[in-house]
KEKE-3310 file (N, C-alpha, C; in steps of 0.2 Angstrom, whole numbers, plus 5000, padded with zeros to 4 digits):
npx = (5014:5003:4992:4994:4992:4979:4972:4976:4969:4956:4939:4932:4920:4922:4933:4929:4919:4928:4935:4925:4922:4935:4935:4925:4930:4941:4935:4929:4939:4946:4938:4933:4926:4924:4924:4917:4922:4927:4938:4941:4940:4940:4932:4938:4951:4956:4955:4964:4976:4977:4979:4991:4999:4999:5004:5017:5022:5021:5029:5041:5059:5069:5081:5089:5098)
npy = (4946:4939:4947:4958:4952:4948:4961:4965:4956:4958:4962:4977:4982:4975:4981:4994:4993:4990:5001:5011:5006:5008:5022:5025:5020:5028:5041:5039:5037:5049:5059:5074:5078:5091:5101:5095:5090:5079:5067:5070:5060:5052:5037:5033:5037:5029:5017:5019:5021:5008:5000:5005:5002:4988:4986:4990:4981:4969:4971:4976:4975:4963:4969:4965:4965)
npz = (5049:5046:5049:5041:5028:5030:5030:5017:5009:5013:5010:5003:5010:5022:5027:5028:5038:5048:5049:5053:5066:5072:5072:5080:5092:5093:5095:5107:5115:5114:5117:5124:5138:5144:5134:5125:5113:5100:5092:5075:5062:5046:5040:5028:5029:5038:5032:5022:5029:5035:5024:5018:5029:5028:5015:5017:5026:5019:5009:5013:5013:5021:5030:5041:5056)
capx = (5013:4996:4987:4995:4989:4971:4970:4977:4964:4949:4934:4931:4915:4925:4938:4925:4916:4933:4937:4920:4923:4940:4933:4921:4934:4946:4931:4927:4945:4949:4932:4934:4919:4924:4923:4912:4925:4929:4942:4938:4943:4936:4934:4942:4958:4958:4956:4970:4981:4978:4981:4998:5003:4999:5008:5024:5023:5021:5034:5048:5065:5072:5088:5093:5100)
capy = (4945:4937:4953:4962:4948:4948:4967:4966:4952:4960:4965:4984:4983:4973:4987:5000:4992:4990:5009:5014:5003:5011:5029:5025:5019:5034:5046:5038:5038:5056:5064:5079:5080:5098:5105:5091:5089:5072:5066:5070:5055:5049:5030:5032:5038:5023:5011:5020:5019:5001:4997:5007:4998:4981:4986:4991:4975:4964:4973:4978:4971:4962:4972:4962:4969)
capz = (5042:5045:5049:5034:5023:5030:5028:5010:5006:5015:5006:5004:5015:5028:5029:5030:5045:5053:5050:5057:5072:5075:5073:5086:5098:5094:5097:5113:5119:5113:5119:5130:5141:5146:5128:5121:5107:5099:5086:5068:5058:5041:5039:5022:5031:5042:5027:5018:5033:5036:5017:5018:5033:5026:5010:5019:5030:5015:5004:5015:5012:5027:5030:5046:5062)
cpx = (5005:4991:4988:4991:4981:4969:4971:4971:4957:4945:4933:4926:4918:4929:4934:4922:4922:4935:4931:4920:4929:4939:4929:4925:4939:4942:4930:4933:4948:4944:4934:4928:4918:4921:4918:4915:4927:4934:4938:4942:4938:4937:4938:4949:4960:4959:4962:4976:4982:4981:4989:5002:5004:5004:5015:5026:5025:5027:5041:5053:5067:5079:5092:5094:5107)
cpy = (4943:4942:4957:4958:4948:4955:4968:4962:4953:4963:4972:4985:4981:4979:4993:4999:4992:4998:5012:5012:5007:5018:5029:5024:5025:5040:5045:5039:5045:5061:5068:5081:5087:5102:5101:5090:5081:5072:5066:5066:5052:5041:5029:5033:5032:5018:5013:5019:5012:4998:4999:5003:4991:4981:4986:4984:4969:4965:4975:4973:4970:4964:4969:4967:4972)
cpz = (5041:5045:5043:5028:5023:5028:5020:5006:5008:5010:5008:5010:5022:5031:5031:5036:5050:5054:5054:5064:5076:5076:5079:5092:5099:5097:5105:5118:5119:5115:5125:5133:5143:5140:5123:5114:5106:5093:5080:5063:5053:5041:5033:5024:5035:5037:5023:5022:5034:5029:5016:5023:5031:5020:5012:5023:5025:5009:5006:5015:5019:5027:5036:5051:5061)
residu = (MET:GLY:LEU:ALA:THR:ALA:ILE:ARG:ASP:ALA:LYS:PRO:ASP:GLU:LEU:GLU:LYS:LEU:GLY:ALA:PHE:LEU:ILE:GLY:GLU:PHE:ARG:MET:GLN:ALA:ALA:ASN:PRO:VAL:THR:ASP:GLU:SER:ALA:LYS:VAL:ALA:SER:THR:ASP:ILE:VAL:SER:ALA:LEU:GLY:ALA:TRP:ALA:TYR:MET:GLN:LEU:ASN:ALA:GLN:ASP:VAL:GLY:ASP)
# end
């Protein structure tokens, strides 16, 4: 819950910087040196995904096991 709260409460520029960092990491990990291709991801997609995840974490009903 702490991470979800931090994402929810983060400033837009902080999330943008996190998104840019994650994109760099994804590209580095997904890069194919043979074809020189890298993952194509937009930082806005990362920010949207983080926001959606945080929302789900903070608003999910605890249904138990």
